[in-house]
VOGU-3710 file (C-alpha; in Angstrom, 3 decimals, decimal comma):
1> mknllsenmm> -53,526/7,712/74,753  -52,338/6,689/78,522  -50,176/4,128/77,162  -48,275/6,547/74,549  -47,957/8,949/77,390  -46,279/6,644/79,428  -44,164/5,053/77,032  -43,160/8,310/76,172  -42,382/9,397/79,670  -40,368/6,190/80,322
11> rfgtknltes> -38,096/7,089/77,187  -37,613/10,692/77,691  -38,208/10,891/81,604  -40,067/13,858/82,607  -37,854/14,685/86,064  -36,174/17,455/84,626  -38,664/18,736/81,996  -40,184/22,067/81,936  -44,111/22,671/81,938  -43,189/23,912/78,329
21> akkelvlksi> -41,724/20,657/77,278  -43,752/18,640/79,369  -47,071/20,016/77,258  -44,818/19,062/74,358  -44,596/15,428/74,981  -48,430/15,261/75,963  -49,344/16,983/72,492  -47,016/14,413/70,652  -48,987/11,462/72,434  -52,281/13,139/71,282
31> ietidqhglq> -50,732/13,273/67,478  -49,339/9,915/67,942  -52,671/8,247/69,269  -54,731/10,223/66,374  -52,021/8,458/63,134  -52,145/5,362/65,677  -56,126/5,259/65,166  -57,079/6,962/61,906  -58,627/9,769/63,015  -56,507/12,243/60,403
41> levrqaltea> -60,109/12,912/58,837  -61,869/13,241/61,774  -59,876/15,299/63,557  -59,465/17,371/60,259  -63,251/17,415/59,827  -63,649/18,782/63,453  -61,142/21,477/62,402  -62,291/23,000/59,489  -66,158/22,780/60,970  -64,313/24,940/64,043
51> dapakdfafp> -64,221/28,451/62,678  -67,072/30,613/61,665  -67,830/34,128/61,755  -71,074/35,700/63,051  -74,101/35,461/60,879  -74,134/39,351/60,282  -70,418/38,983/59,353  -69,140/40,603/55,751  -66,087/41,113/53,976  -65,412/44,625/53,822
61> dsiefneddl> -66,125/46,690/50,397  -63,309/46,001/48,292  -63,188/46,178/44,102  -62,633/42,354/44,367  -66,411/42,186/45,049  -67,992/43,976/41,701  -71,747/44,336/43,918  -73,844/45,143/40,371  -72,275/41,809/38,842  -72,443/39,599/42,102
71> kkigvkfkap> -75,893/40,415/43,206  -77,528/39,959/39,754  -76,142/35,997/40,595  -77,765/36,112/44,032  -74,921/37,337/46,472  -76,112/38,623/49,364  -74,187/41,978/50,750  -74,707/43,171/54,035  -76,575/46,901/53,796  -74,441/49,804/54,776
81> ipdvakgyge> -74,747/51,611/58,004  -74,180/55,389/58,859  -70,388/56,175/58,903  -70,473/57,331/63,414  -67,233/58,568/63,466  -67,633/60,843/60,513  -71,308/62,073/61,223  -72,256/61,822/57,611  -72,494/59,002/54,825  -71,994/55,264/55,015
91> isfgplvwqs> -69,742/52,497/55,122  -70,450/49,813/52,756  -69,905/46,140/53,381  -69,318/42,986/50,565  -70,525/40,019/50,416  -71,781/38,095/53,824  -69,676/34,936/54,418  -73,277/33,470/55,544  -75,559/33,327/52,508  -77,705/30,951/53,779
101> ntslteasai> -77,811/28,262/56,533  -76,075/26,224/54,802  -73,342/28,106/53,524  -70,953/27,028/56,354  -71,715/23,294/56,508  -71,212/23,100/52,587  -68,227/25,007/52,695  -66,758/22,657/55,064  -67,381/20,160/53,147  -65,989/21,300/50,113
111> lqelikilas> -62,875/22,499/52,285  -62,155/18,910/53,667  -62,249/17,369/49,866  -59,572/19,998/48,925  -57,192/19,612/51,709  -57,371/16,006/50,979  -56,625/16,301/47,356  -53,867/19,226/47,766  -52,378/17,564/50,627  -49,934/15,793/47,795
121> sgtengplla> -49,475/18,275/44,984  -49,263/16,648/40,929  -51,255/17,293/37,693  -52,364/13,426/38,644  -54,864/14,876/40,962  -56,116/17,394/38,013  -59,184/16,126/37,835  -60,059/15,496/41,374  -59,240/19,216/42,371  -61,317/20,141/39,023
131> kalgqitann> -64,311/17,773/40,677  -64,561/19,898/44,064  -63,618/23,116/42,960  -67,115/22,913/40,415  -68,674/22,341/43,576  -67,988/25,709/44,931  -71,136/28,162/44,516  -72,497/31,450/45,471  -73,870/30,054/48,395  -70,620/28,731/50,142
141> yyailwkvry> -67,887/30,397/48,091  -67,490/33,162/50,849  -67,631/30,877/53,771  -64,786/28,942/51,857  -62,803/32,161/51,420  -63,578/33,287/54,988  -61,815/30,038/56,246  -58,978/30,311/54,033  -58,276/33,852/54,561  -59,249/34,427/58,241
151> gssfrsitks> -59,876/30,926/59,783  -57,363/29,977/62,498  -58,273/26,384/62,309  -57,961/26,217/58,501  -54,111/28,016/59,055  -52,868/25,503/61,400  -53,853/22,180/59,167  -52,189/24,055/56,004  -49,521/25,537/57,973  -49,901/28,548/56,249
161> nyktitdwis> -52,872/31,796/55,185  -53,515/32,247/51,677  -55,934/35,588/50,194  -57,674/33,892/47,890  -58,393/30,309/46,673  -56,549/30,488/43,260  -53,983/31,659/46,212  -53,497/28,367/48,091  -53,937/26,159/44,923  -51,130/28,003/43,078
171> kkgfdipsag> -48,782/27,490/45,827  -49,115/23,478/46,007  -47,572/22,732/42,968  -51,064/22,809/40,871  -49,157/26,162/38,453  -52,790/26,789/37,834  -52,557/30,724/37,769  -49,288/31,116/37,301  -48,523/34,347/34,989  -50,208/37,210/36,793
181> hksgtddvga> -50,108/40,782/35,254  -46,936/43,497/36,245  -47,815/46,021/38,011  -48,957/49,060/35,610  -48,675/47,139/32,433  -51,675/44,829/31,129  -48,994/42,012/29,638  -50,628/38,759/31,437  -47,332/37,643/31,490  -45,259/40,302/32,309
191> gnpagvirnl> -44,713/39,508/35,932  -43,714/35,960/35,473  -42,698/34,757/32,220  -41,686/31,687/33,612  -45,546/31,451/34,279  -46,561/31,726/30,530  -44,189/28,624/29,458  -45,867/26,947/32,276  -49,299/27,962/30,886  -49,259/26,402/27,649
201> fqdptvfnav> -48,874/22,600/29,723  -51,836/23,574/32,239  -54,646/21,104/32,191  -56,970/23,225/31,252  -60,328/21,377/33,123  -58,029/22,559/36,451  -57,296/26,097/34,768  -60,682/26,819/33,821  -62,369/25,394/37,187  -60,322/28,107/38,929
211> nrlkkynsre> -61,042/30,733/36,438  -64,347/29,937/36,702  -64,029/31,388/40,550  -63,537/34,830/39,026  -67,347/35,683/38,869  -67,058/35,619/43,005  -64,639/37,602/42,837  -62,146/39,198/40,846  -58,915/38,942/42,446  -59,425/35,219/42,117
221> grteniaf> -58,082/33,007/38,399  -54,857/33,544/36,816  -54,430/37,238/38,051  -53,683/36,256/41,313  -50,768/37,407/41,419  -51,915/40,972/41,016  -51,076/43,036/44,698  -53,367/43,555/47,096
//
């Protein structure tokens, strides 16, 4: 980094730079070093593994998680706790992010693969995308969802934040769940007529791989466009 930093200083000069401009110059040099030495994969891996909630963290109780159905496939929920504020009743929770000690490790590996595939959108990557989605299980799905929904490292890599995995995929050029429901109707195409046409040409392999995630979260799959 020293050579690149000194070259940048000679190129831009630092005498009249503000502190923020100097920091930006250092950051630019770091990025150049990463690119020059092909360290993108290592940096991406470190970033996706960086974020992790506490082991007792669970998603808020929500209609997106059907507790009865999910418990049938082995999904663990955080136990309710007394509602101290009200003095009566209980506070319920959704699924735990840490379903087991391997949840975060598996989630990071799958996310790294998905980030690489989704870095360049296009239907030619459909089989790779479907294969990566096929690695998602009840053990790692909620860790992936946490990273996609809340992880600062994921947001810094993707330059955005998403509500679900489907939301992320559909906004990266893969028009998989493109129709969606219009509020107050049962018409799948009412919310997005153009989506109905696109659905006719969707790769069924990818479409099915995305829709399979609905068993872990009702907001995955083609109905992702329903308002939260």
